[in-house]
N, C-alpha and C positions, 0 to 999 in steps of 0.2 A: 504494500500500500504506500503510495507516495504522499508525502506531506511537506510542503514548502520546498519542493525540489529534491528532497531526500526520502529514502525508503524508511518507513517506520513500521515495525511489526506490532500487531495488536497484542495486548497482554492476554494471558490465559490464566484461568484459575490454577494455582500451583499444584494442588493435589491431582487435578486432571492431567496436568503436564507430566507429573511423575508417573501416573498410571499409564499414560500413552507411551512414554519413552521406555518404561520398564517392560511393557508388553512387546515392544519392538526390539528388545535385546540390548538397549543402552545400559551401561553401567552408570548408576546414579549416586551422587554424593549430595545429600540434603543438609546444608549447613544453616546457621542462624538466619542470615539474610541473603543467601544465594543458593542456587541449585547448579551443580556441575554435572553435565551429561557427557559421557565418554562413548564415542562411537568408533568401533574397529571395523573398517571396511574390509571385505575379503580381498586377498591378494589376487593378482591376475591368474596365478596358477590355481588357487582355490576356486575362483569363479569359473575357470575352464575345466575343473575336475582333474587337474594334473597334480602330481606331488611336487612339493617345493624343495628344490635342491639349493637354491640361492638363499642364504641366511642373512638377508639384509635386515637392518633395524626395522622393527614394526612401526608403521605409520598409523596414526589415529587422530581423531578430531576431539577437541575439548570445547564444548559449547556451554557458555555461562549465561545464566538467567539471574536477575536480581529479584528478590522477593520484597514485596511491599503490601502490607495487609494480607489479603488472601490471593493476590495476583502475582504472576511471574512475568517479568519484562525481559525480553531478549537483551543481552549485553554484548557478547562477543563470541567468535569462533576462531580457534587456533589449530592449525595443522601441526602435529607433533611428530617427531621421529625419535624414538626412545624418550629421553628426558629433555630433548632440545626442541624449541619452537622453530618450525620451518617457515611458516607464513601465517599472518593474521588475515583472515578473510573479511572482505567488506560485506556489509548488509546486503548489497545488491547480489553478491555471489551466493549467499546462503538463503535468501528469501524464498525462491521457488522450492528448494529442497526442504526447508523447515515447514513451509505451508503444506507440502506433500506429506511429510512425516506426521504433522499434527492434524491432517485432514481438514484443512480450512480452504 
């Protein structure tokens, strides 16, 4: 959703967010004022049904939501490799994916 030339994602009730993400296989860390969702995409080999012989560091996404009252507001998404941040994704990059995941 565009607002003032920028993409702004609608807030979602935070218990609903946790339920949706848990059912879809995300690892969830529910902290005092934020929710951290971790998504491990399948490797090319896993997606193709092949065995993986290349032992590269695992890449995964860390998606953060801020909690306020009973709502969760999207904060950021970072592509990680091991314990190292590879790239911070823009809202424009993650909006279609998050809307698909959240069913909006």
